[in-house]
C-alpha positions in Angstrom: -0.5 23.9 24.8 -1.0 27.6 24.7 -4.0 28.8 26.6 -6.0 32.0 26.4 -7.0 33.9 29.5 -9.8 36.4 29.2 -9.7 38.6 32.3 -11.6 41.6 33.7 -14.9 40.6 32.1 -18.5 40.6 33.2 -19.6 37.1 32.4 -23.2 36.6 31.3 -24.4 33.2 32.4 -27.9 32.5 30.9 -28.1 29.1 32.7 -27.6 30.7 36.1 -29.5 33.8 35.1 -26.6 35.9 36.4 -23.9 38.3 35.5 -20.6 37.9 37.5 -17.2 39.5 37.3 -14.6 37.0 36.4 -12.3 35.4 33.9 -12.3 32.5 31.5 -9.5 30.2 30.6 -9.7 28.7 27.0 -7.8 25.6 26.0 -8.2 23.1 23.2 -11.2 24.9 21.8 -13.2 24.7 25.1 -13.7 26.6 28.3 -11.1 25.1 30.6 -11.9 27.1 33.7 -14.2 29.8 35.0 -12.6 32.1 37.5 -15.2 34.1 39.5 -12.8 36.6 41.0 -9.4 38.0 40.0 -8.1 36.6 43.3 -8.5 33.1 41.8 -5.8 33.9 39.3 -2.6 32.0 40.1 0.9 31.8 38.5 -0.3 28.6 36.7 -2.9 30.7 34.8 -0.2 33.1 33.6 2.2 30.5 32.3 2.1 29.8 28.6 -1.1 31.8 28.5 -2.2 34.5 26.0 -3.8 37.1 28.3 -6.5 39.4 27.1 -7.9 42.2 29.3 -11.6 42.6 28.5 -11.7 46.0 30.1 -14.9 45.3 32.0 -16.9 44.5 28.9 -19.6 41.8 28.8 -18.5 38.3 27.8 -21.3 35.9 26.8 -21.9 32.6 24.9 -21.8 33.2 21.1 -25.1 33.7 19.4 -26.7 30.7 17.7 -28.9 32.2 14.9 -31.6 29.9 13.6 -33.1 30.7 10.2 -30.3 32.4 8.3 -30.7 32.7 4.5 -27.4 32.4 2.5 -27.7 32.7 -1.3 -25.7 29.6 -2.2 -26.7 27.9 -4.4 -28.4 30.1 -6.9 -28.3 33.6 -5.4 -24.7 34.1 -4.6 -24.9 37.7 -5.7 -27.1 38.4 -2.7 -25.0 36.6 -0.1 -22.2 34.0 0.0 -21.0 31.8 2.8 -17.8 34.0 3.0 -19.7 37.3 3.4 -22.4 35.8 5.7 -19.6 34.4 7.9 -17.8 37.7 8.1 -21.1 39.5 9.0 -21.9 36.8 11.6 -18.4 37.1 13.2 -18.8 40.9 13.4 -22.2 40.5 15.0 -21.1 38.0 17.7 -22.9 35.1 15.9 -20.8 32.0 16.3 -23.2 29.5 14.7 -25.6 30.0 11.8 -28.4 27.5 11.1 -29.2 28.0 7.5 -32.5 27.8 5.6 -33.1 25.6 2.6 -34.9 28.2 0.5 -32.2 28.4 -2.1 -32.2 27.9 -5.9 -32.5 24.9 -6.1 -33.8 24.1 -2.7 -31.6 22.0 -0.4 -33.6 18.8 -0.8 -31.1 16.1 -1.7 -27.9 14.8 0.0 -25.9 16.0 -3.0 -26.9 19.6 -2.5 -26.4 19.2 1.2 -22.9 18.0 0.7 -22.2 21.0 -1.6 -23.4 23.4 1.1 -21.3 21.8 3.8 -18.1 21.8 1.7 -18.7 25.4 0.7 -19.3 26.4 4.3 -16.2 24.6 5.6 -14.0 26.3 3.0 -15.3 29.8 3.2 -17.2 30.5 6.5 -15.3 31.4 9.7 -18.3 30.5 12.0 -20.1 27.2 12.6 -22.7 26.3 9.9 -25.5 23.9 10.6 -27.8 23.5 7.5 -31.4 22.7 7.5 -33.0 20.8 4.6 -36.4 21.1 2.8 -39.2 19.1 4.3 -40.8 18.5 0.9 -39.1 18.1 -2.5 -38.6 21.5 -4.1 -40.5 23.0 -1.2 -43.5 22.3 -3.3 -45.6 20.6 -0.6 -46.4 17.5 -2.6 -43.8 14.8 -1.6 -41.6 14.6 1.4 -37.8 14.6 1.0 -35.5 11.7 2.0 -35.3 12.8 5.6 -33.0 10.0 6.7 -30.5 10.4 4.0 -30.5 14.2 4.5 -29.8 13.7 8.2 -26.9 11.5 7.4 -25.6 14.3 5.1 -25.8 16.7 8.0 -29.2 18.3 8.1 -30.1 19.5 11.6 -33.8 20.2 10.8 -36.4 20.2 8.1 -38.5 23.1 6.9 -40.2 24.5 3.8 -39.6 28.0 5.3 -42.4 30.4 4.3 -44.0 28.0 1.8 -46.6 26.5 4.1 -47.5 22.9 3.2 -51.1 23.2 2.4 -51.8 19.4 2.0 -52.3 18.3 5.6 -52.0 14.7 4.7 -48.5 15.3 3.2 -47.5 17.3 6.2 -48.8 14.6 8.6 -46.8 11.9 6.8 -43.6 14.0 6.8 -44.0 14.7 10.5 -44.7 11.0 11.3 -41.5 10.0 9.4 -39.5 12.8 11.1 -40.8 11.6 14.5 -39.5 8.0 13.8 -36.0 9.4 13.1 -36.0 12.0 15.9 -35.8 14.8 13.4 -36.7 18.4 14.1 -39.4 20.0 11.9 -39.6 23.8 11.8 -42.9 25.3 10.6 -44.0 28.8 9.5 -47.3 29.3 11.3 -49.5 31.0 8.8 -52.8 30.2 7.1 -51.6 30.5 3.5 -54.9 31.4 1.9 -55.4 34.4 4.2 -51.9 35.6 4.0 -51.5 35.2 0.2 -50.6 38.6 -1.4 -50.5 40.4 1.9 -47.9 43.2 2.4 -48.8 44.4 5.9 -50.9 43.5 8.9 -54.5 44.4 8.4 -56.0 47.3 10.3 -56.4 51.1 10.2 -52.8 51.7 9.0 -53.1 49.2 6.2 -56.4 50.8 5.1 -55.0 54.3 5.2 -52.0 53.3 3.1 -54.1 51.3 0.7 -52.0 48.2 1.2 -53.3 44.5 1.2 -53.2 43.2 4.7 -53.4 39.9 6.6 -55.2 39.4 9.8 -53.1 38.3 12.9 -55.6 35.4 13.1 -53.8 33.8 10.1 -50.9 33.1 12.4 -53.1 31.7 15.1 -54.9 29.5 12.6 -51.7 28.2 11.1 -50.3 27.4 14.6 -53.5 25.7 15.6 -53.3 23.3 12.7 -49.6 22.5 13.3 -50.3 21.9 17.0 -53.0 19.4 16.1 -50.5 17.6 13.9 -47.9 17.6 16.7 -50.4 16.0 19.0 -51.2 13.4 16.3 -47.6 12.6 15.4 -45.5 13.4 18.4 -42.9 15.2 16.3 -40.3 17.6 17.6 -41.5 21.0 16.3 -40.2 24.5 16.3 -42.4 27.5 15.2 -40.0 29.8 13.4 -41.7 33.1 14.2 -44.5 33.9 16.6 -45.3 37.5 16.2 -48.9 38.1 17.4 -50.6 38.2 20.8 -53.4 36.0 19.5 -51.0 33.0 18.8 -49.6 33.0 22.3 -52.5 31.3 24.2 -52.3 28.3 21.7 -48.6 28.1 22.2 -48.9 28.2 26.0 -51.6 25.4 25.9 -49.4 23.2 23.7 -46.5 23.5 26.1 -48.7 22.9 29.1 -50.0 19.7 27.5 -46.4 18.4 27.2 -46.0 18.6 23.4 -42.4 18.8 22.1 -42.8 22.3 20.8 -40.6 25.4 21.0 -41.0 28.8 19.3 -39.0 31.7 18.0 -39.5 35.3 17.0 -37.4 37.8 15.0 -35.3 40.8 16.1 -37.5 42.9 13.8 -40.8 42.0 15.5 -39.3 42.7 18.9 -38.0 46.2 18.0 -40.3 47.5 15.2 -44.0 47.9 14.6 -46.4 48.4 11.7 -46.1 52.2 11.8 -42.4 52.0 10.9 -43.4 51.2 7.4 -44.4 54.9 7.3 -44.5 56.1 3.7 -44.0 52.7 2.0 -40.4 52.1 3.2 -39.7 48.8 1.6 -36.6 48.0 3.8 -39.2 47.5 6.6 -41.1 44.8 4.6 -40.5 41.5 6.3 -42.4 38.2 6.5 -44.5 38.0 8.5 -45.3 41.7 8.2 -44.6 44.0 11.2 -47.3 43.9 13.8 -49.0 46.4 16.1 -47.3 47.8 19.1 -49.6 45.7 21.4 -48.3 42.6 19.6 -44.7 43.7 20.0 -45.1 44.2 23.7 -46.8 40.8 24.0 -44.0 39.1 22.2 -41.4 40.8 24.5 -43.3 39.6 27.5 -43.4 36.1 26.0 -39.6 36.2 25.7 -39.3 37.4 29.3 -41.4 34.6 30.7 -39.8 31.9 28.4 -43.0 31.2 26.5 -41.1 32.1 23.3 -37.8 30.3 23.5 -35.6 31.7 20.7 -34.7 35.0 19.0 -33.3 35.0 15.5 -32.2 37.6 12.9 -34.0 35.8 10.1 -31.3 37.2 7.9 -32.7 37.6 4.4 -30.5 39.4 2.0 -32.2 41.1 -1.0 -30.5 43.1 -3.7 -31.4 46.8 -4.3 -33.4 46.0 -7.4 -35.8 43.7 -5.5 -36.3 46.4 -2.8 -36.6 49.5 -4.9 -40.1 48.6 -6.1 -43.6 49.7 -5.1 -44.3 48.3 -1.6 -46.6 45.5 -2.7 -44.1 44.3 -5.3 -40.9 44.6 -3.2 -39.3 41.5 -1.9 -39.7 40.8 1.8 -36.7 40.4 4.2 -33.9 42.2 5.9 -30.3 41.5 6.8 -29.6 41.0 10.5 -26.5 39.0 11.2 -24.3 41.9 12.0 -27.0 44.2 13.5 -28.9 41.8 15.7 -27.0 42.3 19.0 -26.9 46.2 18.9 -30.6 46.3 17.8 -31.7 43.9 20.6 -29.7 45.9 23.1 -32.4 48.5 22.7 -34.6 46.2 24.8 -31.9 46.0 27.4 -31.4 49.8 27.6 -35.2 50.3 27.7 -35.4 48.0 30.7 -37.6 45.5 28.9 -35.2 42.5 28.9 -32.1 41.9 31.0 -29.0 40.4 29.5 -29.2 36.8 30.9 -32.8 36.6 29.5 -31.6 38.0 26.2 -28.8 35.5 25.9 -31.0 32.6 27.0 -33.0 33.3 23.9 -30.0 34.0 21.6 -27.6 31.2 22.8 -28.8 28.7 25.4 -32.2 27.8 24.1 -31.2 27.4 20.5 -28.4 25.2 21.6 -30.8 23.1 23.7 -33.2 22.7 20.8 -30.5 21.6 18.5 -28.8 19.3 21.0 -25.6 21.3 21.0 -23.1 21.7 23.9 -22.7 25.4 23.1 -24.7 28.3 24.2 -23.5 28.3 27.8 -20.5 29.4 30.0 -19.5 26.1 31.6 -16.4 24.1 32.0 -15.9 21.9 29.0 -18.4 23.8 26.8 -17.1 25.0 23.4 -15.2 28.3 23.5 -17.7 30.1 21.3 -17.9 33.6 22.8 -18.8 37.2 22.1 -17.3 40.2 23.9 -19.3 43.4 23.6 -19.6 46.9 25.1 -23.3 47.4 25.7 -23.1 51.1 26.0 -20.9 52.0 23.0 -22.9 54.4 20.7 -23.0 54.0 17.0 -25.0 55.3 14.0 -25.6 52.4 11.7 -24.4 52.8 8.1 -25.8 50.0 6.0 -23.1 50.5 3.4 -20.4 49.4 5.9 -22.1 46.1 6.6 -20.1 43.1 5.6 -23.1 41.4 3.9 -23.3 41.6 0.2 -26.8 42.9 0.4 -27.4 46.1 2.4 -31.2 45.9 3.0 -31.3 46.9 6.7 -34.3 48.8 8.1 -31.9 50.3 10.7 -29.9 52.3 8.3 -29.1 55.6 10.0 -30.5 54.4 13.4 -28.8 55.5 16.6 -27.9 52.3 18.5 -25.9 51.4 21.6 -23.8 48.3 21.7 -20.7 47.2 19.8 -19.1 43.8 19.4 -15.5 43.9 20.4 -14.5 40.3 19.8 -15.8 36.9 18.7 -14.2 33.5 19.3 -15.1 30.2 17.7 -13.6 27.0 19.2 -11.2 29.3 21.2 -9.9 31.1 18.1 -10.5 34.8 17.8 -12.2 35.4 14.4 -13.2 39.0 14.9 -11.6 42.0 16.6 -13.3 45.4 16.5 
């Protein structure tokens, strides 16, 4: 069987918290060997082997992106599985965990089967779909969690539609706990956050925009933590973006609750002032926070309090963004831009690369029970090769996504993906 040998690479090992110079041997879709030094190469490694010189670039586990929006069914004009897959491959994302906020919502096994078949036919990267927690994401009646798990759902969430009926949510969590299902919540107090466009404060007042207090996130998380304690469910908070929510998260982990948390690339690299003069491409959900919040979230990633970083890829068409700020749709694309954008934190000395890939690859894999996300013998050969120092000016019109709503259009970045492998097959070459 033909093997692939990736030599002259700087291997990022998030498990060992290390970067080492070495090589990988790929065979049968898995990592067959890890060679720490070139001296370990033998004639056996060069026989029937496709040899690729990485030129000293970084080689890391492929990114596992939790919370990706794809427009199928219902909004294929915004993003299809084909275009999302191409964007993911170009961004070093080897697995996308998709959201169920489609039209209709992914709340039945039939819709789930449609999604899986479409993804298998069109998408070059791994696709793991989540299903809605309640029917129609309406918060009134829970979905058939067991049947949806049988159909391939890896988690359950109503996305940004917070379930306001606590009894319904408690029942759904209890049932999910009995099946070992993962529930993903959006920590937000819905009454306070309704109609908000930005985070409340001096900037919101000066711009005359409706704001939401950071306490809304804390209040939403407090309620969910109480229900986790009551039901014992496996829970993942999709986005923690404020300093005020972090003590509650720390206490829940210290108390032994089965809880993990994520944050977005945008909340790690932007703040509320980036909205400037009503720039709607910077409108995301939750809204961008203060610089103090941004720094607190970076520190939470560094210490491991926040486990996962995601793109929260949300494609929107031009018509929904070219509106007054209050009326414009929230969300930004991020599959293709996430790695170069997050490398800002590396170049600024705020996060090292093993820590970054622990949040991008290893921790998402652990939460979902996947063997991926690590450089280890026998692990899936899902990999990203990148030059961390390669400069680029981002042009949103060159993005592979159907929608081009990126807040980083025209930004000067450092970092370019050179190659992406899924199950040992190269699916992207720069």
